[in-house]
C-alpha positions as CSV (number, residue, x, y, z in Angstrom):
1,M,39.6,-49.3,-35.4
2,T,37.8,-46.3,-36.5
3,D,35.4,-48.6,-38.0
4,D,35.0,-50.6,-34.9
5,S,34.5,-47.5,-32.6
6,N,31.9,-45.6,-35.0
7,R,30.0,-49.4,-35.0
8,I,30.1,-49.0,-31.4
9,R,29.0,-45.7,-30.9
10,E,26.3,-46.4,-33.8
11,Q,25.0,-49.8,-32.2
12,R,24.9,-47.5,-28.7
13,A,23.1,-44.2,-30.4
14,L,20.4,-46.7,-31.7
15,K,20.6,-48.5,-28.8
16,E,19.5,-45.0,-26.6
17,V,17.0,-44.3,-29.4
18,R,15.1,-47.2,-29.1
19,T,15.1,-46.5,-25.4
20,L,13.5,-43.3,-25.9
21,V,10.7,-44.5,-28.2
22,D,9.6,-47.0,-25.7
23,D,9.8,-44.8,-23.2
24,L,7.6,-42.8,-25.1
25,E,5.2,-45.4,-26.2
26,H,4.7,-46.9,-22.3
27,Q,3.7,-43.2,-21.6
28,E,1.4,-42.7,-24.7
29,S,-0.3,-46.4,-23.8
30,T,-0.4,-45.4,-19.9
31,R,-1.7,-41.6,-20.9
32,Q,-4.6,-43.5,-23.2
33,V,-5.4,-45.8,-20.0
34,W,-6.2,-42.8,-17.9
35,Q,-7.8,-41.1,-20.6
36,M,-11.0,-42.9,-20.8
37,P,-11.2,-42.9,-16.7
38,L,-10.6,-39.2,-16.3
39,A,-13.1,-38.4,-19.0
40,V,-15.8,-40.4,-17.7
41,G,-15.1,-38.9,-14.2
42,T,-14.9,-35.3,-15.4
43,L,-18.6,-36.0,-17.1
44,V,-20.1,-37.6,-13.7
45,V,-18.7,-34.0,-11.5
46,V,-19.9,-32.0,-14.1
47,G,-23.5,-34.0,-14.5
48,L,-23.8,-33.7,-10.6
49,V,-23.3,-29.8,-10.5
50,L,-25.5,-29.7,-13.1
51,G,-28.4,-31.2,-11.6
52,F,-27.8,-29.8,-7.8
53,F,-28.3,-26.2,-9.7
54,A,-31.3,-27.4,-11.9
55,M,-32.5,-29.0,-9.0
56,K,-32.2,-25.4,-6.9
57,M,-33.5,-23.4,-9.9
58,G,-36.3,-25.9,-10.3
59,S,-37.9,-25.0,-6.7
60,R,-41.2,-24.2,-6.0
61,A,-42.4,-20.9,-6.2
62,P,-43.5,-19.2,-3.0
63,S,-46.8,-19.5,-1.9
64,A,-49.0,-16.4,-1.9
65,A,-48.6,-16.2,1.9
66,E,-45.1,-16.1,1.5
67,A,-44.8,-13.7,-1.6
68,K,-47.0,-11.1,0.6
69,S,-44.6,-11.7,3.8
70,F,-41.7,-10.8,1.6
71,S,-43.6,-8.0,-0.2
72,C,-44.1,-6.4,3.5
73,Q,-41.1,-6.9,4.5
74,L,-39.5,-5.3,1.4
75,D,-41.8,-2.3,2.3
76,M,-40.8,-2.1,5.6
77,W,-37.0,-1.7,5.1
78,D,-37.8,1.0,2.5
79,K,-39.4,2.8,5.2
80,R,-36.8,2.1,8.0
81,S,-33.4,2.3,5.6
82,G,-35.1,6.1,4.9
83,E,-36.0,6.4,8.4
84,I,-32.1,5.3,9.3
85,E,-30.5,7.7,6.7
86,R,-32.2,10.9,7.9
87,R,-30.8,9.8,11.4
88,L,-27.5,9.6,10.3
89,R,-27.3,12.8,8.7
90,Q,-29.4,14.6,11.8
91,A,-26.5,13.7,13.6
92,R,-23.4,13.8,11.4
93,P,-24.3,16.5,8.6
94,E,-21.1,15.8,6.8
95,I,-21.3,12.1,6.7
96,S,-20.4,10.5,3.0
97,Y,-22.8,8.4,1.1
98,S,-20.4,5.5,1.5
99,E,-20.5,5.3,4.9
100,I,-24.1,5.5,5.2
101,Q,-24.5,2.8,3.0
102,M,-22.2,0.8,5.2
103,Q,-24.5,1.5,8.2
104,L,-27.6,0.2,6.6
105,K,-25.4,-2.5,5.7
106,I,-24.6,-3.4,9.2
107,E,-28.5,-2.6,10.4
108,R,-30.0,-4.4,7.1
109,P,-30.4,-7.9,9.3
110,Y,-31.7,-6.3,12.2
111,V,-34.3,-4.4,10.1
112,I,-35.3,-7.5,8.1
113,A,-35.5,-9.9,11.0
114,E,-37.6,-7.2,12.8
115,A,-39.9,-6.9,9.6
116,K,-40.2,-10.2,9.3
117,V,-42.0,-11.2,12.8
118,D,-44.3,-8.1,12.4
119,C,-45.0,-9.1,8.8
120,D,-45.9,-12.7,9.8
121,A,-48.0,-11.3,13.0
122,R,-50.2,-9.2,10.8
123,S,-50.6,-11.9,8.5
124,K,-52.1,-13.9,10.8
């Protein structure tokens, strides 16, 4: 009787092992089916991203008038930022460097917009 029960347990264990092996083979084949499309999709996405950046980096160089206007804007920013800093230091001598930088960061878009209008008017 022990031989029969051992044989039954043995057959059951073999059947369970075979089921596990079949499941692993099925998972492996499923993984292989998805590997190629996934790899191709990844390559396409990477290619599109690289192409986008290549197009952006390869954009045209600024014209002489644009370069001159930009240079004028930077010159005006240099002048105005110094004026803003002096005004802040006169109003509050104890003001810290980081507070001045924060205020310049806030005022920069307005100064640049004003400079752009002035520089564009000068170039005409």
